[in-house]
N, C-alpha and C positions, 0 to 999 in steps of 0.2 A: 373536631376532635373525640367525640362520642362515638362517630365511625368509626375511626382507630383503633379505640379500646374496644369497642367491637369485635374487629375482626383478629386483634389482638386475642382475645378470649376463646374465641371460636378456634383459633391457630393452636394455641395451649391446650386447649381440652383434645381437637382432634390428635394431636402427635403423643396423648396420654394415651390413647388408647391404642389396643391390642393390634387391630387392622386398621390403623391407620393412614390413609388417603396419601398426606403430604406426605410420609416415609415412603411410600409404597412409589409414589411419583417420583421422588429422587432416586430411589432403586434403581428404577429403569433408565433414566438419565446417567446416571455413572455405568451401567451396563453398555447403554449404548453407545458412550464416549469411549468408553474401551475397547467394545470392537471397533470399533469408528478407527482409533488410534493404533489399533494392531490390523485392520487394512490398511492403513496408510503407511506404517511405518517398517512392516516386511517389505512389501515392492523395494520400496526405498532401499531400504537395507541391501538388499540383494543387488539393485542398480548399484551403489554404491561401491560393496564386493568385489564386481564384475568389471566397472572402472579402474578399481585399484587393481587389480590384478591383468588387466591390462587384454581382458578377453570382450570386450564391447568396445 
């Protein structure tokens, strides 16, 4: 339980910093997921559009 308390204190201290490592990590994860969704959904949408119009 003491280790969990220590981890929670370190987490809160890092989040409150100006140059937080955790917030930077979450920001990078969100940017990667956004780019991944765009990379998958744009070709998928084009494929569905072409199927709908009967060109493919």
